[in-house]
C-alpha positions in Angstrom: -61.3 19.3 85.9 -60.8 22.8 85.0 -61.9 24.4 81.7 -59.0 25.3 79.5 -61.0 28.2 77.9 -59.6 31.7 78.6 -61.9 34.5 79.6 -60.5 36.9 77.2 -62.8 36.3 74.2 -65.8 37.0 76.5 -64.2 40.2 77.7 -63.4 41.2 74.1 -67.1 40.6 73.0 -68.4 42.6 76.1 -65.9 45.5 75.1 -67.0 45.5 71.6 -70.8 45.6 72.8 -70.0 48.4 75.0 -68.1 50.5 72.3 -71.0 49.8 69.8 -73.6 50.9 72.4 -71.6 54.1 73.2 -71.4 55.0 69.4 -75.0 54.4 69.1 -75.6 56.9 72.0 -73.4 59.4 70.5 -75.2 59.2 67.1 -78.5 59.5 68.9 -77.5 62.6 70.8 -76.1 64.4 67.7 -79.5 63.6 65.9 -81.5 65.2 68.9 -79.3 68.3 68.8 -79.8 68.9 65.0 -83.6 68.1 65.4 -83.9 70.5 68.3 -82.1 73.3 66.3 -84.7 73.1 63.4 -87.9 74.9 63.2 -91.1 72.8 62.7 -91.5 74.3 59.3 -88.0 73.6 58.2 -88.3 70.1 59.5 -91.4 69.5 57.5 -89.9 71.3 54.4 -86.9 68.9 54.6 -89.2 65.9 55.0 -91.5 67.1 52.2 -88.6 68.1 49.7 -88.1 64.4 48.9 -91.7 64.1 47.8 -92.8 66.3 44.7 -96.0 68.1 45.4 -97.6 69.4 41.9 -100.1 72.1 43.1 -103.5 71.9 41.4 -106.4 74.2 41.0 -108.0 72.3 43.8 -105.2 73.6 46.0 -105.9 77.1 45.1 -103.1 77.3 42.4 -103.7 79.9 39.5 -101.6 79.3 36.3 -99.3 82.1 35.6 -100.8 82.7 32.4 -104.3 83.2 33.9 -105.9 85.9 35.9 -109.0 85.7 37.9 -111.4 88.3 38.9 -113.6 88.7 42.0 -116.5 87.2 40.0 -114.6 83.9 39.4 -116.1 82.2 42.7 -116.5 78.9 40.8 -112.5 78.5 41.1 -111.3 77.5 44.6 -108.7 80.4 44.8 -111.5 82.8 44.6 -114.5 80.9 45.9 -112.9 79.9 49.2 -111.9 83.4 50.1 -113.4 84.6 53.3 -117.1 85.9 52.6 -116.2 89.5 54.0 -113.2 89.8 51.9 -114.8 88.5 48.7 -117.7 90.9 49.1 -115.3 93.9 49.7 -113.2 93.0 46.7 -116.3 92.8 44.5 -117.6 96.3 45.7 -114.2 97.8 45.3 -113.8 96.2 41.7 -117.1 97.8 40.6 -115.9 101.3 41.5 -112.4 100.6 40.1 -113.9 99.6 36.9 -115.4 103.1 36.5 -111.9 104.3 36.7 -110.7 101.8 34.0 -109.0 99.6 36.5 -109.7 95.8 36.7 -108.7 93.6 39.5 -106.6 90.6 38.5 -106.1 87.9 41.2 -103.0 86.0 41.0 -103.5 84.1 44.3 -106.1 83.8 46.8 -107.2 81.1 49.1 -104.4 78.3 49.1 -104.4 74.7 50.7 -102.0 74.0 53.5 -100.1 71.7 51.3 -99.7 74.4 48.6 -98.4 76.9 51.2 -96.0 74.4 52.4 -94.7 73.7 48.8 -94.4 77.6 48.2 -92.3 77.8 51.3 -90.2 75.0 50.2 -89.6 76.6 46.9 -88.8 79.8 48.3 -86.1 78.2 50.7 -84.7 76.7 47.4 -84.7 80.3 45.7 -83.3 82.2 48.5 -81.1 79.5 50.0 -82.3 79.9 53.5 -85.6 79.7 55.5 -84.9 83.1 57.2 -85.0 85.0 53.9 -87.7 82.8 52.4 -89.9 83.7 55.3 -89.7 87.4 54.4 -92.0 86.6 51.3 -93.8 83.3 52.2 -95.5 82.7 55.5 -95.7 79.1 57.1 -99.1 77.3 56.6 -99.8 77.9 60.2 -99.5 81.7 59.8 -100.6 82.3 56.2 -103.7 84.6 55.6 -104.1 82.7 52.3 -104.7 79.4 53.8 -107.5 80.9 55.9 -108.9 82.7 52.9 -108.3 86.1 54.3 -105.6 87.4 51.7 -105.7 88.0 48.0 -102.8 89.0 45.7 -103.5 91.5 43.0 -101.3 91.3 39.8 -101.3 94.6 38.0 -99.5 97.6 39.3 -102.6 100.0 38.3 -105.0 97.7 40.4 -102.4 97.6 43.3 -102.0 101.2 43.5 -105.8 101.7 43.3 -106.4 99.6 46.2 -103.6 101.2 48.3 -105.3 104.6 47.6 -109.0 103.8 47.8 -109.2 100.2 49.4 -109.8 101.3 53.0 -113.5 102.4 51.8 -114.1 98.7 51.9 -111.6 97.7 54.6 -109.0 96.5 52.0 -105.3 97.1 53.2 -101.9 96.4 52.1 -100.6 94.4 54.9 -96.9 93.8 54.2 -94.5 96.7 53.4 -92.4 94.3 50.9 -95.5 93.1 49.1 -97.4 95.9 47.3 -99.7 93.1 45.8 -101.0 91.4 49.1 -104.2 92.8 50.5 -106.4 91.7 53.2 -109.6 93.2 54.9 -107.7 94.8 57.9 -110.2 97.3 59.0 -113.8 98.3 58.8 -115.3 100.1 55.8 -113.9 103.5 55.7 -111.5 102.8 58.6 -108.0 103.4 58.8 -105.6 100.7 57.6 -102.9 99.7 60.1 -99.4 100.3 59.2 -98.1 97.4 57.0 -95.8 94.8 58.8 -92.3 94.7 57.4 -92.7 91.4 55.9 -94.6 88.0 56.0 -92.7 87.0 59.2 -95.2 89.4 61.0 
């Protein structure tokens, strides 16, 4: 005896499955397109944004109200600077002191996590990664993360280093950051022209 069941419900289920699978494929393709258009740092920043990161002294953070000197090598921000940079800073600071100028370090070595957090904060402040990157490098590109850069707070000290720093190889390396210095030449050498900004 022949079954009285109609093949229609089976076809309907098959059709529903095919439509569902097609929808899932479309969602997957859209997700892949979005991910491929993001830079690695914006992807990481987006993931990390959900997790608050309070930078600590161990990450190289220096509280706003505090200023360190090249002698404060017990603090990670100074103590983890590149040895040649720190030696140059100390030698220059000694001479600057005779001119009544003291070096106040507002930022030195930073952990990768701290640098990533700074970039996230800059993206929030400026509204786009493109603009934020003019002022904050990625952890992979930052000279602060490698300990090869230092930021000096006071205008007098910044101008003094810009004028005399090359005697110790100290140079302003970004045109838009008068406070950012690296050991970019040999003692008494010529400083290379500053890059436009932190994008390189």
